C-alpha atoms as one frame of an Amber mdcrd trajectory, in Angstrom:
protein
  14.652  14.046 -10.244  12.133  12.553 -12.646  14.892  10.916 -14.670  16.546
   9.508 -11.562  13.187   8.117 -10.342  12.597   6.216 -13.625  16.044   4.714
 -13.652  15.728   3.556 -10.080  12.290   2.117 -10.727  13.715   0.125 -13.621
  16.524  -1.228 -11.524  14.317  -2.234  -8.667  11.893  -3.934 -11.081  14.506
  -5.647 -13.215  14.253  -9.361 -12.912  11.027  -9.272 -10.942   8.823 -10.608
 -13.696   9.893 -14.221 -13.305   6.378 -14.947 -12.197   4.825 -17.437  -9.841
   1.799 -19.356 -10.643  -0.111 -18.145  -7.554   0.178 -16.373  -4.270   1.265
 -17.917  -0.996  -0.679 -19.906   1.578   1.281 -18.070   4.190   3.582 -15.087
   3.954   6.791 -16.405   2.612   6.193 -19.631   0.585   5.819 -19.414  -3.216
   3.699 -21.195  -5.676   0.003 -22.271  -5.542   0.361 -25.729  -3.956  -1.001
 -24.391  -0.717  -4.444 -23.682  -2.050  -7.451 -25.012  -0.172  -8.867 -28.147
  -1.667 -12.514 -27.150  -1.300 -14.313 -24.062  -2.390 -17.430 -22.384  -1.186
 -20.616 -22.090  -3.417 -19.892 -20.252  -6.660 -21.763 -16.948  -6.697 -24.308
 -16.435  -9.304 -23.692 -12.690  -9.973 -20.138 -13.067 -11.070 -18.733 -10.317
  -8.726 -15.793 -10.246  -6.240 -15.616  -7.772  -3.443 -12.262  -6.300  -2.618
 -11.528  -4.190   0.418  -8.574  -1.966  -0.542  -6.733   1.039   0.842  -7.597
   4.573  -0.138  -4.080   4.853  -1.626  -4.562   2.138  -4.223  -8.114   3.426
  -4.940  -7.199   7.122  -5.219  -4.115   6.401  -7.375  -6.322   4.493  -9.821
  -4.219   1.289  -9.810  -7.028  -0.804  -8.386  -9.520   0.318 -11.043  -6.972
  -0.462 -13.822  -6.134  -3.897 -12.396  -9.849  -4.615 -11.902 -10.832  -3.740
 -15.478  -8.059  -5.912 -16.728  -9.069  -8.734 -14.482 -12.588  -8.471 -15.626
 -11.568  -8.445 -19.253  -9.508 -11.623 -18.631 -12.006 -13.533 -16.478 -15.533
 -12.058 -16.955 -15.622 -11.616 -13.146 -16.750  -8.086 -12.051 -15.044  -6.306
  -9.166 -16.672  -4.177  -6.390 -13.889  -2.186  -4.746 -14.477  -0.905  -1.150
 -12.029   1.934  -0.470 -11.075   2.185   3.196  -8.073   2.681   5.382  -6.119
  -0.557   5.987  -7.416  -1.045   9.559 -11.019  -0.773   8.213 -10.369  -2.872
   5.287  -8.968  -5.676   7.452 -12.024  -5.270   9.766 -14.173  -5.745   6.738
 -12.305  -8.979   5.955 -12.685 -10.194   9.562 -16.448  -9.652   9.290 -16.591
 -11.688   6.074 -17.818  -8.607   4.149 -15.354  -9.017   1.313 -13.445 -11.730
  -0.570 -10.077 -10.122  -0.888  -8.178  -7.529   1.125  -5.527  -5.455  -0.677
  -3.684  -3.443   2.024  -0.298  -2.024   3.129   0.451  -2.548   6.747   2.597
  -5.827   7.232   2.225  -5.808  10.973  -1.607  -5.653  10.690  -1.520  -8.227
   7.807   0.521 -10.523  10.025  -2.128 -10.512  12.686  -4.847 -10.996  10.170
  -3.109 -14.172   8.831  -2.162 -15.440  12.374  -5.683 -15.086  13.499  -6.872
 -17.261  10.651  -8.809 -14.677   8.616  -6.425 -14.232   5.715  -4.765 -16.943
   3.515  -2.895 -17.113   0.279  -1.056 -13.803   1.033   1.032 -12.326  -1.784
   2.935  -9.046  -2.321   2.333  -7.981  -5.978   3.760  -4.494  -5.720   5.379
  -1.697  -3.701   5.993   1.915  -3.750   7.397   4.030  -0.858   6.386   6.499
   1.683   7.637  10.157   1.356   7.571  13.195   3.659   6.191  16.246   1.752
   5.764  19.750   2.845   6.160  23.435   2.015   8.810  24.596  -0.400  10.415
  26.759   2.305  11.104  23.573   4.378  11.188  25.421   7.712  12.414  22.344
   9.640  15.124  21.730   7.072  14.329  18.033   6.596  15.376  18.073   2.940
  19.000  18.040   4.101  18.433  14.726   6.002  18.939  11.115   4.864  16.921
   9.290   7.458  13.261   9.642   8.461  14.306   9.542  12.143  16.495  12.642
  11.668  13.745  14.321   9.749  11.106  13.652  12.303  13.580  14.810  15.116
  13.929  18.217  13.313  10.094  18.533  12.844   9.518  17.799  16.524  12.292
  19.965  17.752  11.211  22.980  15.707   7.563  22.162  16.437   6.746  22.753
  12.810   3.251  21.657  11.965   2.768  18.066  10.980  -0.535  16.457  10.007
  -1.113  12.819  10.765  -3.905  10.775   9.209  -5.051   9.626  12.574  -7.258
   7.032  11.110  -5.670   3.579  11.751  -4.905   3.356   8.014  -1.726   1.675
   6.784  -0.032   5.063   6.410  -1.109   6.059   9.887   0.304   2.785  11.339
   3.523   3.300   9.430   3.822   6.892  10.740   3.468   5.777  14.318   6.117
   3.048  13.845   8.455   5.719  12.406   7.876   8.025  15.373   8.492   5.165
  17.737  11.725   4.274  15.927  12.847   7.892  16.221  12.120   7.676  20.030
   9.696  10.604  19.763   6.174  10.743  21.155   4.588  13.469  19.046   2.134
  15.767  20.885   1.271  19.469  21.277  -0.229  22.045  18.998   2.153  21.358
  16.171   0.969  17.661  15.768  -2.539  17.505  14.222  -4.508  14.283  13.851
  -6.959  14.738  10.956  -8.904  11.426  10.976  -9.096  11.794   7.190  -8.014
   9.901   4.127  -4.718  10.638   2.328  -6.101  12.952  -0.373  -7.761  15.213
   2.256  -4.694  15.280   4.465  -2.464  16.278   1.472  -4.856  19.170   0.667
  -4.879  20.197   4.370  -1.077  20.144   4.440  -0.819  22.198   1.267  -3.276
  24.840   2.642  -1.563  24.977   6.017   2.032  24.835   4.886   2.509  21.653
   7.015   4.451  18.408   6.675   2.939  15.072   6.300   3.835  11.422   5.510
   2.253   9.980   2.380   2.565   7.158  -0.063   4.199   8.232  -3.325   1.348
   7.033  -5.589  -1.325   9.228  -3.881   1.134  12.195  -3.754   1.832  12.026
  -7.456  -1.770  11.536  -8.285  -2.860  14.632  -6.360  -0.715  17.106  -8.511
  -1.154  20.696  -7.572  -3.662  19.812  -4.720  -0.644  18.396  -2.679   2.135
  20.230  -0.929   4.733  21.450  -3.405   7.849  19.685  -2.192   8.715  16.081
  -1.865  11.500  16.454   0.809  12.435  12.901   1.892  12.112   9.737  -0.193
  12.171   6.050   0.429  13.856   3.226  -1.485  12.296   4.066  -4.855  14.768
   6.879  -5.036  17.445   5.026  -3.105  16.438   6.605   0.172  15.607   5.376
   3.640  14.690   1.710   3.333  12.276   2.014   6.380   9.995   4.073   4.106
   9.308   0.963   1.840   5.593   0.565   1.238   4.743  -2.967   0.154   1.149
  -3.923  -0.658  -0.175  -7.317   0.435  -3.197  -9.050  -1.020  -4.921 -12.148
   0.520  -8.139 -14.150   0.327 -10.605 -14.146   3.225 -10.441 -17.662   4.776
 -13.540 -19.597   3.751 -13.123 -21.686   6.945 -14.006 -18.491   8.840 -16.732
 -17.287   6.439 -18.088 -19.995   4.163 -19.991 -17.644   2.036 -16.898 -15.740
   0.712 -16.037 -16.329  -2.982 -12.808 -18.016  -2.493 -12.750 -19.448  -6.000
 -12.924 -15.880  -7.374 -10.478 -14.584  -4.799  -7.760 -17.012  -5.892  -8.309
 -16.021  -9.464  -7.812 -12.338  -8.540  -4.655 -13.022  -6.501  -3.262 -15.200
  -9.377  -3.994 -12.332 -11.783  -2.067  -9.790  -9.685   0.959 -12.046  -9.776
   0.571 -12.997 -13.414   2.619 -11.490 -16.317  -0.410  -9.436 -17.320  -1.041
  -8.074 -13.820   2.664  -7.381 -13.095   3.224  -5.641 -16.512   0.173  -3.420
 -15.826   1.592  -2.506 -12.380   5.055  -1.752 -13.887   3.716   0.441 -16.773
   0.943   2.152 -14.878   1.451   5.971 -14.983  -0.119   9.129 -13.613   1.046
  12.358 -15.245   3.681  10.218 -16.925   5.164   9.146 -13.607   5.457   5.468
 -12.588   3.777   4.891  -9.331   4.508   1.234  -8.303   7.156  -1.432  -8.566
   6.077  -5.033  -9.434   7.128  -7.636  -6.798   6.000 -10.914  -8.051   9.515
 -12.328  -7.487  10.223 -10.575  -4.134  13.845 -10.966  -3.824  14.187  -7.808
  -1.814  12.287  -9.079   1.258   9.936  -6.183   1.152   6.535  -7.117   2.517
   7.479 -10.357   4.220   5.734 -11.124   7.541   6.405 -13.566  10.309   4.319
 -16.714  10.093
């Protein structure tokens, strides 16, 4: 499976390094002509604040990108690791300069409400369903997440939900709804925890859970032993795609935010240096993310 994963990652990433000069003013336009013409006061401490998901933080990719960004610009990065819902709330409050998250439906609302601008989609991985090696609900034989969720619910095999309004939690709820299932009962546990803790709980209890591939691979032996259903990274169910969107907090909403630093960070994510780092980033010799600077797949698009 490892060899297959690498070949698929290469095929998805092929041709995606024809890079744009900047991120988008809204969701779908390309280029940097949509930049705001005025900038707030330049901060004196040379630091940018990024509210990001626990998955990008736990996998180490944000730290790797931030170190390279600092090396290239001299601007330091303060990363605030939260679930996507909390990260977007931090942006709405003006307590960060950039949000880097993975819930397109929530990102669309953030942009539509005027809090986020210059959105870009620098990378993706996919969601996967993991669980015990014995696979008591027999989801490993299924090709779609709806069929897998149906077998889990019908057999009432324990499933652990993040239950924390994170991007992964929002995605999970969307997948249950698409499967026309309202999960409830003793088999469905809402942890209210981050992804790492939920994976450890699932491993200890022999339960299933939905996770992003990056965090799963980075957890190693602390995660459930079997990856049972994959998304598009391994040519699986496209509904399990997990695009990551980054955007600046709108200085028209919060004039103190460091928009001039934010645009530099977004441009770095979409630059050749940033995209190459995303493509070559490894944990335990496994690639975790696919660069999406030239997003011909349509992953991560949102309605304006």
